[in-house]
C-alpha positions in Angstrom: 75.5 -42.1 -25.2 78.8 -42.2 -27.1 81.1 -42.4 -29.3 84.7 -41.1 -29.0 86.2 -40.5 -32.5 89.7 -40.5 -31.8 93.2 -40.5 -32.9 95.1 -42.9 -30.5 93.2 -42.1 -28.0 90.0 -44.0 -26.1 87.2 -42.5 -25.2 88.0 -41.9 -22.1 90.9 -40.8 -22.8 89.8 -37.8 -25.1 87.4 -37.0 -21.9 90.7 -36.7 -20.2 92.4 -34.8 -22.2 89.3 -32.0 -22.5 89.1 -31.8 -19.0 92.7 -31.5 -18.6 92.9 -28.6 -21.1 89.1 -26.7 -19.5 90.7 -27.1 -16.0 94.4 -25.2 -17.6 92.3 -22.4 -19.0 90.5 -21.9 -15.9 93.0 -22.2 -13.9 94.7 -18.7 -14.9 92.6 -16.8 -11.8 89.3 -14.9 -11.6 89.7 -12.5 -14.6 90.8 -14.8 -16.9 88.1 -17.6 -16.0 85.6 -15.6 -16.2 86.9 -14.0 -19.5 86.8 -17.6 -20.7 83.8 -18.3 -19.7 85.0 -20.7 -16.6 82.4 -18.9 -13.6 80.9 -21.4 -11.7 77.1 -21.9 -12.5 76.9 -18.5 -14.6 78.2 -19.9 -18.4 78.0 -23.3 -19.4 81.3 -24.8 -20.6 80.3 -27.4 -23.7 83.4 -29.2 -24.2 84.1 -31.2 -27.5 85.5 -34.4 -27.5 89.1 -35.1 -29.9 88.3 -36.7 -32.6 89.9 -36.7 -36.3 88.8 -34.5 -39.2 86.8 -37.4 -41.1 84.1 -38.8 -39.6 84.9 -42.3 -41.5 87.4 -42.7 -38.5 85.2 -43.6 -36.2 84.7 -47.2 -35.8 82.6 -47.5 -32.8 78.6 -47.1 -33.3 76.8 -45.2 -30.6 75.8 -48.3 -28.4 79.6 -49.3 -28.5 81.1 -45.9 -28.0 78.8 -45.7 -24.7 79.8 -49.0 -23.3 83.2 -48.2 -24.2 83.0 -44.5 -22.1 81.6 -46.2 -19.0 79.7 -43.2 -17.7 76.4 -44.6 -19.6 76.3 -47.6 -17.8 72.5 -46.8 -16.7 71.9 -45.3 -20.7 73.1 -49.2 -21.7 71.1 -51.1 -19.6 68.1 -48.8 -20.4 68.9 -49.5 -24.0 68.8 -53.0 -23.5 65.5 -53.6 -21.3 63.5 -51.2 -24.3 65.4 -53.8 -26.6 66.7 -50.2 -28.7 70.1 -51.3 -29.2 69.8 -52.5 -32.2 68.1 -49.8 -33.6 71.1 -47.4 -32.1 73.8 -49.9 -33.8 71.8 -49.9 -36.9 73.1 -47.6 -40.1 71.7 -44.2 -39.1 72.9 -41.4 -38.7 71.4 -40.5 -35.4 72.1 -37.2 -33.3 72.2 -38.6 -29.6 71.6 -36.7 -26.6 72.6 -38.7 -24.2 72.3 -38.6 -20.0 75.2 -40.0 -17.9 74.7 -42.2 -14.8 74.7 -38.9 -12.9 72.4 -37.7 -15.2 70.3 -40.6 -14.2 70.3 -40.9 -10.7 69.1 -37.1 -10.4 65.5 -38.6 -11.0 63.3 -39.6 -8.1 64.3 -42.5 -6.1 62.7 -45.4 -7.9 62.4 -44.4 -11.6 65.1 -45.8 -12.9 64.3 -49.5 -11.5 60.6 -49.1 -12.3 61.6 -48.1 -15.9 63.4 -51.3 -16.2 60.9 -53.2 -15.2 59.1 -55.3 -18.4 55.9 -54.1 -17.8 57.1 -50.5 -18.7 59.1 -50.8 -21.8 56.9 -49.2 -23.7 57.2 -46.4 -21.7 60.9 -46.5 -21.4 61.2 -46.8 -25.6 59.2 -43.6 -25.6 61.4 -42.2 -23.1 65.0 -43.4 -24.7 64.0 -42.2 -28.1 62.9 -38.8 -27.1 66.7 -38.8 -26.6 67.3 -39.6 -30.2 67.1 -37.3 -33.5 67.6 -38.7 -37.2 70.5 -37.5 -39.0 74.1 -36.0 -37.6 73.8 -32.9 -36.0 76.7 -31.1 -34.8 77.1 -28.2 -31.8 78.1 -25.5 -34.7 75.0 -26.7 -36.4 72.0 -26.7 -33.8 69.8 -23.5 -34.5 67.7 -22.5 -31.6 64.3 -24.0 -32.5 62.3 -27.0 -31.9 63.5 -30.8 -33.5 60.9 -33.9 -34.8 62.7 -36.9 -32.5 62.3 -40.8 -32.4 59.4 -41.0 -30.4 57.5 -38.0 -32.7 57.3 -35.3 -30.0 59.6 -32.3 -30.4 62.5 -31.4 -28.8 63.4 -27.4 -27.7 66.7 -26.5 -28.4 68.7 -23.1 -27.8 71.8 -22.4 -28.0 72.5 -19.1 -25.5 75.2 -20.0 -23.2 76.0 -23.0 -24.5 73.4 -25.9 -25.9 70.5 -27.3 -24.1 68.2 -29.6 -25.6 64.6 -29.0 -23.4 66.8 -27.6 -20.5 68.8 -30.1 -20.1 72.9 -28.9 -20.7 75.1 -30.1 -23.1 78.2 -30.6 -21.3 80.0 -32.7 -24.4 79.9 -32.0 -27.7 80.0 -33.9 -31.0 81.4 -37.1 -29.7 81.9 -38.7 -33.7 80.5 -42.5 -33.8 80.7 -44.7 -36.9 77.1 -44.1 -37.4 76.3 -40.8 -35.7 76.7 -38.0 -33.3 76.6 -37.9 -29.5 76.2 -34.8 -27.3 76.4 -35.6 -23.3 73.8 -34.2 -21.5 73.6 -33.3 -17.2 70.0 -34.3 -17.0 67.3 -37.4 -18.7 64.9 -35.3 -20.3 61.0 -36.1 -20.5 58.4 -36.4 -23.2 54.6 -35.8 -22.5 53.6 -38.9 -21.1 49.5 -38.1 -21.4 47.5 -38.6 -24.6 45.5 -36.3 -26.6 42.1 -36.7 -24.3 44.1 -36.6 -20.8 46.2 -33.1 -22.1 42.9 -31.3 -23.5 41.3 -32.1 -20.3 44.1 -31.0 -17.9 44.4 -27.8 -19.6 40.9 -26.5 -18.3 40.1 -25.2 -21.7 38.2 -27.5 -23.5 35.5 -28.3 -21.5 33.0 -28.4 -23.7 35.2 -30.7 -26.5 36.1 -33.4 -23.9 32.2 -33.7 -23.1 31.1 -33.5 -26.8 34.0 -36.3 -27.2 32.8 -38.1 -24.2 29.1 -38.2 -25.6 30.0 -39.3 -29.0 32.4 -42.1 -27.8 35.2 -40.6 -29.0 37.5 -40.7 -26.1 38.9 -44.4 -26.2 40.2 -43.6 -29.8 41.5 -40.7 -29.3 43.4 -42.4 -26.3 44.9 -45.0 -28.5 48.3 -45.3 -30.2 47.5 -42.7 -33.3 49.7 -40.6 -34.1 46.7 -37.9 -34.2 46.5 -34.1 -35.1 43.6 -32.8 -33.4 42.7 -29.0 -34.3 41.0 -28.5 -30.6 38.4 -25.5 -30.7 38.3 -24.0 -27.2 35.6 -23.0 -24.6 34.8 -20.0 -25.9 35.2 -21.4 -29.6 32.1 -23.5 -28.8 30.2 -20.5 -27.0 30.5 -18.9 -30.9 28.3 -21.2 -32.0 23.9 -20.7 -31.2 23.8 -22.6 -28.2 20.3 -24.7 -29.3 23.1 -26.0 -32.0 25.3 -27.6 -28.7 22.1 -28.7 -27.5 21.0 -30.5 -30.0 24.4 -32.3 -30.8 24.3 -33.7 -27.1 21.0 -35.1 -28.0 21.0 -39.2 -29.5 19.6 -38.2 -32.1 22.6 -35.2 -33.1 24.9 -38.0 -32.2 25.9 -38.9 -36.3 26.1 -35.6 -36.6 28.2 -34.9 -33.3 30.6 -37.6 -34.3 31.5 -35.8 -37.9 32.0 -32.7 -36.8 34.5 -34.1 -34.1 36.6 -35.8 -36.8 36.4 -33.3 -39.1 38.9 -31.1 -36.3 41.2 -35.0 -36.4 43.9 -36.3 -39.3 46.2 -39.4 -39.0 49.7 -38.5 -38.3 51.6 -35.4 -36.6 51.7 -32.3 -38.6 53.1 -29.5 -36.7 52.3 -25.7 -37.6 55.5 -25.4 -39.5 54.4 -27.8 -42.2 50.9 -26.6 -41.9 51.9 -22.9 -42.1 53.2 -24.1 -46.1 49.7 -24.8 -47.1 48.1 -28.4 -47.6 45.2 -30.0 -48.0 44.4 -33.1 -45.9 41.7 -35.7 -45.2 41.0 -35.9 -41.7 38.6 -38.8 -39.7 35.2 -37.6 -41.2 36.4 -38.5 -44.8 36.7 -34.1 -45.7 39.0 -32.6 -46.7 41.0 -29.6 -44.7 43.0 -27.1 -45.6 45.6 -25.2 -44.2 48.1 -22.1 -44.9 49.8 -18.8 -43.5 48.2 -15.4 -43.8 49.8 -12.6 -41.9 51.8 -14.3 -39.9 49.3 -16.9 -38.6 48.7 -20.1 -39.1 44.7 -21.1 -40.6 43.0 -24.0 -40.6 39.8 -23.8 -42.6 37.9 -20.8 -41.3 39.9 -21.4 -38.1 43.0 -19.5 -36.7 45.4 -21.1 -34.4 46.2 -19.5 -31.5 48.2 -22.4 -29.5 50.2 -24.5 -31.9 52.3 -27.7 -31.7 51.1 -29.1 -27.6 52.9 -32.5 -27.7 51.1 -35.7 -26.3 52.1 -39.1 -26.2 49.9 -39.8 -29.4 49.9 -36.8 -30.9 50.0 -33.0 -31.3 47.0 -30.3 -30.6 46.6 -26.7 -32.4 44.3 -24.5 -30.5 41.7 -23.5 -32.8 39.9 -20.1 -32.4 36.7 -21.5 -34.5 34.7 -24.5 -34.1 34.9 -26.3 -38.0 32.0 -27.6 -39.6 32.3 -30.4 -42.4 30.0 -29.9 -45.6 
């Protein structure tokens, strides 16, 4: 999706210049090509679009740049169908990981056509927002790790062998627009499309939790838009409780207590482990406070230890814990 920051060159012209320079560098024979990182697929060559030294020289916003480039027709159509054009023409700044038409063509046949249908607008929005990060992040400033997208879920950035995002390679970096920066990627990246309950069931290690959520009639609530942060006890965590405790919670007369316990594991909003590690006291859906902290390199929630962190879902994030949390 992206904008050209050029001095006297169009976006397409800038890319052509870069491509020509890259070709010239790689034309000096196998030895030189290997040295310069041009040896087939063993090296990821990240080119940089030509642009001026000052950001304010870019006159086109992200959307106009993408349209002018000519190689983002599918992306432009998708932004229109998702009603996100005005968003990405806004002040920003935004960092956009922009899939080319070829990247969209890699998706299974019929996928793009299906996503462009009005009834799939919400899903399309989620996918497109997953390609956008707030702020200006140039390639030289990218650090390995996770970063939150406009979708709410996080993407994983890697810098070994070139910059990649969720496995998609950045093929052209630092295309500057008036309201942000574009990094061209070779693959469409996809967020999780399963909600908290579906994710927990699919994991296979939360059978007790799933059963209790159903008993407490909380499945529909945790399948809603959220977002929520759930501290999810494993089956082993529930097994630490006396058997009679779990049995009593499954009885009709234990439903009120069960609901309170389960809601004590849920907070509104997405709270990732790096935030929890800094220490915080948050109010749970049970109405009681729950404290988090970092100790011995581990994140603690109440008296439980987080054993699996930052599991993204379509409506929140799950942190796996080794102990059932009990409200007062």
